[in-house]
C-alpha positions, 0 to 999 in steps of 0.5 A: 500500500502506498504511503503517499498520494498526490491529490487535488487540494480540494480532496484533502481534509485535515485529520484532528487526530493524526495518531489514530489514522485507522479511524479515518479509513472509512471516511473517504466514501463510506462515512460521508455516503452513509451518514450524509444520506441520513443527515443531508437527505432523509433527515429522520425525526426521533419518532421515525423508523428506518431500515438499513440494509447492508452493514459495510462502512456505508451501512454502519455510518448510516446506522450511527447517524440515525442513532445520533439523531435519536431515531426511535426504531433502527433495523439493521439487516445483513447476512453476517452474524458478527456485523449484526452483533456489532450493529446492536452496539452501535445503536440498532434497536432490531437486527435481521439476518437476511440469510435466513429470510425469504421475505425481508419486507415481511419481517421488517413489517412485523417488527413495525407492527405491520406498518413498515418503516418510514425510511429505508437505505440500501448499500448492497446494490443487490436488485432483490434487496432493493425491491425488498427495501421499497416493499418494506416502506410504510405509507409515504415512506422513502427508500434510498439506494446508496450502493451502486448496482451494476450498469443495466440492473433492473428491479421489479416494482408493483407500480400500483402499490407504489403509487397508492402508498405514496412511496418515494425511491431515490438515489444518493451519491456520496450522501450529498456531502461536502467533506469540509462541512462543519456539520460532518466534522462535528458528527465525526467528533460526536460519534468517533470520540467515544470509540477512540476513548474506549480504545485508548482505555482498553490499551491503558488497561492492557499495558498495566 
């Protein structure tokens, strides 16, 4: 891996904690895409519900941003048990193992008393998952694709149901974020500082 990169000055963001560069690895795309989608586009309220499908750096960033906004119900979906366990630690109120479920949308609706979620975010780009994301929405709900599927990918959509339930489906690129924006910088502090401190604490205990 290269230790030095030549980039345009507009692509450079100063790290306030240069001694913990590993923390910043997901920030280039993952953090601003996931968190930005929640903070800049969807803007859920505490009384809303949200499903996050796919728990990579993008999905976890979306999850943490939703937790930061104190969203009432946060449903994390993935096929890896360890990621689902970690999601609980980062604020998910419910988790769903997609590898054991034929219908994610039905499971999510059961978790929301049959209503569906106000918002849903997909970071997988998998057509079947995108369809389930749209299906699990409540009346007036919004689904956002933030994981790019291959060119030429198509999904099947029940247009009548989509229309009568007043659903919305959007795509979001890079969370509509400006990396140097103060709000994103503040979110880095609000979310990553506790993690950083917990690491430091464990290191001090192990050293002693």
